[in-house]
C-alpha positions as CSV (number, residue, x, y, z in Angstrom):
1,M,0.0,0.0,0.0
2,K,3.0,2.3,0.6
3,T,3.9,1.9,-3.1
4,A,0.3,2.9,-4.1
5,I,0.6,6.1,-2.0
6,W,3.9,6.9,-3.6
7,L,2.4,6.4,-7.1
8,Y,-0.5,8.7,-6.2
9,L,2.0,11.3,-5.1
10,F,3.9,11.1,-8.4
11,M,0.8,11.2,-10.5
12,F,-0.6,14.1,-8.6
13,V,2.6,16.1,-9.1
14,A,2.7,15.3,-12.8
15,F,-0.9,16.2,-13.4
16,F,-0.6,19.3,-11.2
17,D,2.4,20.5,-13.3
18,L,0.5,19.7,-16.5
19,H,-2.8,21.4,-15.5
20,A,-1.0,24.4,-13.9
21,Q,0.3,25.3,-17.3
22,Y,-3.1,25.4,-19.0
23,P,-3.9,29.0,-18.1
24,I,-0.4,30.3,-18.6
25,L,0.9,28.6,-21.8
26,S,-1.1,30.8,-24.2
27,P,-0.1,34.1,-22.5
28,F,3.5,32.9,-22.4
29,A,3.4,32.1,-26.1
30,I,1.9,35.5,-26.8
31,S,4.7,37.1,-24.8
32,L,7.2,35.3,-27.1
33,G,5.5,36.8,-30.2
34,A,3.5,33.7,-31.3
35,A,0.6,34.1,-33.7
36,P,-2.8,32.7,-32.6
37,S,-2.6,29.9,-35.2
38,F,0.9,29.0,-33.9
39,I,-0.4,28.9,-30.3
40,G,-2.9,26.3,-31.3
41,L,-0.1,24.2,-32.7
42,I,2.0,24.6,-29.5
43,L,-1.0,23.4,-27.4
44,G,-1.8,20.6,-29.8
45,V,1.7,19.2,-30.3
46,Y,1.6,17.8,-26.8
47,S,-1.2,15.3,-27.7
48,I,0.4,14.5,-31.0
49,T,3.8,13.5,-29.6
50,H,2.0,11.6,-26.8
51,L,1.0,8.9,-29.4
52,P,4.5,7.5,-30.2
53,G,5.4,7.7,-26.6
54,N,2.3,5.7,-25.6
55,L,3.2,3.1,-28.2
56,L,6.7,2.6,-26.9
57,A,5.6,2.8,-23.3
58,G,3.3,-0.2,-23.7
59,Y,6.0,-2.6,-24.7
60,G,8.7,-1.0,-22.6
61,V,6.7,-1.2,-19.3
62,D,5.8,-4.8,-19.9
63,R,9.4,-5.7,-20.7
64,Y,11.4,-3.6,-18.3
65,G,8.9,-2.8,-15.5
66,S,7.4,0.5,-14.4
67,K,9.9,2.0,-12.0
68,N,12.6,3.1,-14.5
69,F,10.0,4.7,-16.8
70,I,8.4,6.6,-13.8
71,V,11.7,8.0,-12.7
72,I,13.0,8.9,-16.1
73,S,9.7,10.4,-17.2
74,L,9.4,12.7,-14.2
75,I,13.0,13.8,-14.2
76,V,13.3,14.5,-18.0
77,A,9.9,16.3,-17.9
78,G,11.2,18.5,-15.1
79,I,14.4,19.3,-17.1
80,M,12.2,20.2,-20.1
81,L,10.3,22.7,-17.9
82,L,13.6,24.2,-16.7
83,I,14.6,24.6,-20.3
84,Q,11.1,26.1,-21.1
85,S,11.7,28.8,-18.5
86,R,14.6,30.1,-20.7
87,V,13.1,29.9,-24.2
88,T,12.9,33.1,-26.1
89,D,11.3,32.0,-29.4
90,P,7.9,30.3,-30.2
91,W,9.7,27.6,-32.2
92,E,11.8,26.8,-29.2
93,L,8.6,26.5,-27.1
94,L,7.1,24.2,-29.7
95,I,10.1,21.9,-29.6
96,V,10.2,21.8,-25.7
97,R,6.4,21.0,-25.6
98,S,6.8,18.2,-28.1
99,I,9.5,16.6,-26.1
100,S,7.5,17.0,-22.9
101,G,4.5,15.3,-24.5
102,F,6.6,12.4,-25.6
103,V,8.4,11.9,-22.3
104,L,5.2,12.2,-20.1
105,A,3.5,9.6,-22.3
106,F,5.4,6.9,-20.4
107,L,4.2,8.0,-17.0
108,S,0.5,7.1,-17.0
109,P,0.9,3.5,-18.5
110,A,3.7,2.8,-16.1
111,C,1.8,4.0,-13.0
112,L,-1.5,2.3,-14.0
113,S,0.3,-1.0,-14.7
114,L,2.0,-1.0,-11.3
115,L,-1.2,0.0,-9.5
116,A,-3.1,-2.9,-11.2
117,K,-0.4,-5.3,-10.1
118,L,-0.6,-4.2,-6.5
119,A,-4.2,-5.3,-6.1
120,K,-5.0,-8.5,-4.2
121,D,-8.5,-8.8,-5.5
122,S,-10.9,-7.2,-8.0
123,V,-12.5,-4.9,-5.4
124,Q,-9.1,-3.5,-4.3
125,Q,-8.1,-3.1,-7.9
126,S,-11.2,-1.0,-8.5
127,K,-10.4,1.1,-5.4
128,L,-6.9,1.7,-6.6
129,M,-8.1,2.8,-10.0
130,A,-10.7,5.1,-8.3
131,G,-7.9,6.5,-6.2
132,N,-6.0,7.3,-9.4
133,G,-9.1,9.1,-10.8
134,L,-9.4,11.0,-7.5
135,V,-5.8,12.2,-7.6
136,H,-6.2,13.3,-11.2
137,T,-9.4,15.2,-10.4
138,L,-7.9,16.9,-7.4
139,A,-4.9,18.0,-9.5
140,S,-7.2,19.4,-12.2
141,V,-9.2,21.3,-9.6
142,L,-6.3,22.9,-7.8
143,S,-3.6,23.4,-10.4
144,P,-5.1,25.9,-12.9
145,A,-5.6,28.5,-10.1
146,A,-2.2,27.7,-8.6
147,G,-0.5,28.2,-12.0
148,A,-2.2,31.6,-12.6
149,L,-1.3,32.6,-9.0
150,L,2.4,31.6,-9.5
151,V,2.7,33.7,-12.7
152,A,1.0,36.7,-11.0
153,K,3.5,36.5,-8.1
154,L,6.7,35.2,-9.8
155,G,6.4,35.7,-13.6
156,F,6.6,33.1,-16.3
157,A,10.3,32.1,-16.0
158,Q,10.4,31.6,-12.3
159,S,7.0,29.7,-12.4
160,F,8.3,27.2,-14.9
161,T,11.5,26.9,-13.0
162,L,9.7,26.1,-9.8
163,L,7.4,23.6,-11.5
164,G,10.4,22.0,-13.2
165,W,12.4,21.5,-10.0
166,L,9.2,20.0,-8.4
167,L,9.1,17.3,-11.1
168,V,12.9,16.6,-10.8
169,L,12.6,16.3,-7.0
170,T,9.6,14.0,-7.4
171,G,11.5,11.8,-9.9
172,A,14.4,11.5,-7.4
173,L,11.9,10.5,-4.7
174,A,10.6,7.8,-7.0
175,I,14.0,6.1,-7.0
176,V,13.5,5.4,-3.3
177,G,9.7,5.3,-3.0
178,V,8.7,2.8,-5.8
179,K,9.2,-0.8,-4.7
180,E,8.5,-2.9,-7.8
181,G,8.4,-6.6,-7.0
182,R,7.6,-9.6,-9.1
183,H,3.8,-9.9,-9.3
184,V,2.6,-13.2,-10.7
185,T,-1.1,-12.4,-10.2
186,T,-3.0,-12.5,-13.5
187,A,-6.3,-10.9,-14.5
188,A,-8.1,-14.2,-14.0
189,A,-7.5,-14.1,-10.3
190,L,-8.6,-10.5,-9.9
191,L,-11.9,-10.6,-11.8
192,P,-15.1,-9.8,-9.8
193,H,-17.7,-12.5,-9.1
194,G,-18.9,-13.9,-12.4
195,Y,-16.0,-12.5,-14.4
196,E,-13.0,-14.6,-15.4
197,A,-10.9,-15.4,-18.3
198,R,-10.2,-19.0,-17.1
199,S,-10.9,-21.4,-14.4
200,L,-9.9,-20.4,-10.9
201,G,-9.2,-24.0,-10.0
202,D,-11.2,-26.7,-8.2
203,G,-13.8,-24.2,-7.0
204,G,-15.3,-24.3,-10.4
205,Q,-16.4,-20.7,-10.4
206,S,-17.9,-19.2,-13.6
207,A,-15.9,-17.0,-15.9
208,V,-16.3,-14.2,-18.4
209,V,-14.5,-11.9,-20.7
210,P,-12.4,-12.6,-23.8
211,A,-8.8,-13.7,-23.7
212,T,-8.0,-10.4,-25.4
213,M,-9.8,-7.1,-25.4
214,P,-11.9,-6.5,-28.5
215,W,-10.5,-3.6,-30.5
216,L,-14.0,-2.0,-30.8
217,F,-14.0,-1.5,-27.0
218,F,-11.4,1.3,-27.4
219,G,-14.1,3.3,-29.3
220,V,-15.6,4.0,-25.9
221,P,-12.6,5.9,-24.4
222,L,-12.0,7.6,-27.7
223,A,-15.6,8.8,-27.8
224,I,-15.5,9.9,-24.2
225,S,-12.3,11.9,-24.7
226,C,-13.7,13.3,-28.0
227,S,-16.8,14.5,-26.1
228,Q,-14.7,16.1,-23.4
229,G,-12.6,17.9,-26.1
230,I,-15.8,19.3,-27.6
231,L,-17.0,20.4,-24.2
232,F,-13.6,22.1,-23.4
233,F,-13.7,23.9,-26.8
234,E,-17.3,25.0,-26.5
235,L,-17.5,26.0,-22.8
236,P,-15.5,29.3,-23.0
237,L,-17.6,30.4,-26.0
238,M,-20.9,29.9,-24.4
239,K,-23.2,32.8,-23.5
240,E,-23.2,31.8,-19.9
241,T,-19.5,32.7,-19.5
242,H,-20.1,36.3,-20.7
243,G,-16.6,36.3,-22.1
244,S,-15.1,36.0,-18.6
245,I,-12.1,33.8,-18.1
246,L,-12.9,33.6,-14.4
247,T,-16.5,32.4,-15.1
248,S,-15.1,29.8,-17.6
249,G,-12.7,28.5,-14.9
250,I,-15.6,28.1,-12.4
251,L,-17.6,26.1,-14.9
252,F,-14.6,23.9,-15.6
253,S,-14.3,23.4,-11.8
254,L,-17.9,22.2,-11.6
255,V,-17.0,19.3,-13.8
256,S,-14.2,18.3,-11.6
257,L,-16.3,18.7,-8.4
258,G,-18.9,16.4,-9.9
259,A,-16.3,13.8,-10.6
260,L,-15.1,14.1,-7.0
261,V,-18.6,13.2,-5.7
262,T,-18.8,9.8,-7.5
263,L,-15.2,9.0,-7.0
264,S,-15.9,9.3,-3.3
265,M,-18.7,6.7,-3.5
266,L,-16.5,3.7,-2.8
267,F,-19.4,1.3,-2.9
268,L,-19.5,1.7,-6.7
269,N,-16.3,-0.3,-6.9
270,R,-18.3,-3.4,-6.1
271,I,-20.3,-3.1,-9.2
272,S,-19.1,-4.7,-12.4
273,P,-16.7,-2.4,-14.3
274,L,-18.4,-3.3,-17.5
275,L,-21.8,-2.1,-16.2
276,R,-20.2,1.1,-14.8
277,T,-18.5,1.8,-18.1
278,S,-21.7,1.1,-20.2
279,F,-24.3,2.9,-18.1
280,G,-21.9,5.8,-17.2
281,S,-21.2,6.4,-20.9
282,L,-25.0,6.2,-21.7
283,A,-25.7,8.8,-18.9
284,L,-23.0,11.0,-20.3
285,A,-24.5,10.7,-23.8
286,L,-27.9,11.6,-22.6
287,I,-26.6,14.7,-20.7
288,F,-24.9,16.0,-23.9
289,F,-28.2,15.3,-25.8
290,G,-30.1,17.4,-23.2
291,M,-27.6,20.2,-23.6
292,S,-27.9,20.1,-27.4
293,V,-31.7,20.6,-27.2
294,E,-31.3,23.2,-24.4
295,W,-33.2,21.2,-21.8
296,P,-34.5,23.1,-18.7
297,L,-31.6,22.1,-16.4
298,P,-29.2,25.0,-15.7
299,M,-25.8,24.8,-17.3
300,H,-24.2,24.5,-13.8
301,I,-26.1,21.4,-13.0
302,S,-25.5,19.8,-16.4
303,L,-21.7,20.3,-16.0
304,F,-21.8,18.9,-12.5
305,L,-23.7,15.8,-13.9
306,I,-21.1,15.4,-16.6
307,G,-18.4,15.3,-13.9
308,M,-20.3,12.7,-11.9
309,A,-20.5,10.5,-15.1
310,K,-16.8,10.9,-15.6
311,G,-16.1,9.9,-12.0
312,V,-17.9,6.6,-12.7
313,I,-16.5,5.9,-16.2
314,F,-12.8,6.5,-15.9
315,P,-12.0,4.2,-13.0
316,A,-14.3,1.6,-14.4
317,I,-12.5,1.6,-17.8
318,A,-9.1,1.1,-16.1
319,S,-10.5,-1.6,-13.8
320,L,-12.1,-3.4,-16.7
321,L,-8.9,-3.4,-18.8
322,A,-6.9,-4.6,-15.8
323,S,-9.4,-7.3,-15.0
324,I,-9.2,-9.0,-18.4
325,T,-5.5,-8.6,-19.0
326,S,-2.7,-10.7,-17.7
327,A,-0.2,-8.8,-15.5
328,N,2.6,-9.1,-18.1
329,R,0.5,-7.1,-20.6
330,Y,-0.7,-4.3,-18.4
331,G,1.7,-1.8,-20.0
332,R,0.4,-2.4,-23.5
333,I,-3.2,-2.3,-22.6
334,F,-2.9,0.9,-20.7
335,S,-0.8,2.5,-23.4
336,L,-3.7,1.7,-25.9
337,L,-6.1,3.4,-23.5
338,S,-3.8,6.5,-23.4
339,I,-3.6,6.5,-27.2
340,S,-7.4,6.4,-27.4
341,F,-7.7,9.3,-25.0
342,S,-5.1,11.3,-26.9
343,I,-6.8,10.8,-30.3
344,G,-10.2,11.7,-29.0
345,A,-8.8,14.9,-27.3
346,F,-7.2,15.8,-30.6
347,I,-10.3,15.2,-32.8
348,G,-12.9,16.7,-30.4
349,P,-12.0,20.4,-30.7
350,I,-11.4,20.1,-34.4
351,V,-14.8,18.7,-35.0
352,A,-16.5,21.3,-32.7
353,G,-14.7,24.1,-34.5
354,H,-15.9,23.0,-38.0
355,M,-19.4,21.9,-37.0
356,R,-20.6,24.5,-34.5
357,S,-22.0,26.7,-37.3
358,H,-24.2,23.9,-38.6
359,T,-25.3,22.0,-35.5
360,S,-24.8,21.9,-31.8
361,P,-21.3,20.5,-30.9
362,Y,-23.0,18.8,-27.9
363,F,-25.1,16.8,-30.4
364,I,-21.9,15.6,-32.1
365,A,-20.7,14.5,-28.7
366,F,-23.9,12.6,-28.1
367,L,-23.6,10.9,-31.5
368,C,-20.0,9.9,-30.8
369,L,-20.9,8.3,-27.5
370,M,-23.9,6.5,-28.8
371,A,-22.0,5.2,-31.8
372,A,-19.3,3.8,-29.5
373,L,-21.9,2.2,-27.2
374,T,-23.7,0.7,-30.2
375,F,-20.6,-1.0,-31.4
376,L,-19.4,-2.0,-28.0
377,P,-18.8,-5.8,-28.3
378,L,-21.0,-6.9,-25.4
379,R,-21.3,-10.4,-26.7
380,S,-17.5,-10.9,-26.2
381,F,-18.2,-10.4,-22.4
382,K,-20.4,-13.5,-21.9
383,P,-20.2,-15.9,-19.0
384,I,-18.5,-19.2,-19.3
385,H,-19.1,-21.8,-16.6
386,V,-16.1,-23.9,-15.8
């Protein structure tokens, strides 16, 4: 359990550093003389370079373990922030951001893989994944305001320097804090009641799930990430914000607060992760449909409900992937999950920008989610009695 606490700390610091840059990167790029179109490229290149990093991380983590990738990812990302504090040209900032995106792509698969291996049973595995979601959500709530405050007090250069040293120090702590032993537990032993990839032995318990994850399943995280990208693109442009950055920030925080509510409901971890993923995604789709037809619920409540749905979905997806995958393939399966999220986050804003003059972007989010749920290969998750 000590290792899990260390992992939560490392992920919190990494997500904190990442989200703290959101409100300050655009102004920093403007101060360097970047054009608006180039700023979009600077912000988007992070997700693009995430993809090859995720691909390499999957095989690397399975082959060499998680610890080395956690340490190297944190330290190198910190060094990149230290370099970022000294850039004087938009092209230099673009290069630094692209390297940071590649390096940090290794962190999430490595941490999730090690978290999944630490679990003794399926319920504990779900709780560990819920803890990861809680850490991520807390970082996303606290860090944007902290980043803006740092710049107001210290300026861009010193803020990036402080955040960079924080990552380097955390990476150094990971050398001591992460204890990665040999875990022989496979997914079959961790599946919840009624879910198994193979027999558990003489007990003759029933089993479910395919030997390998159907590729169509990854349409669900891709659609969820795409819908979130649409929301994050559209939210600052809505009439409810009145053009205020502060109001937009409050609305974003409502999403995170909603996620905190459901992440705190630990009893949800006893429900099948497949059911949580399916019904959570359906609820999210219906909320976006309601927003597209301007249902009577206030925007604040709609955003809070979106956060609650996210708090159910994200830990469930991670738990489901861990529960049907053998321990020696955790790195690859979580890297595919990260790739799906990255692609969706890249596609969402682009689709919203091109379609918002023709139809509600929220309706596009609804269609994406419903299409993913329609093609979800539920028949692959059928019980097999052994």
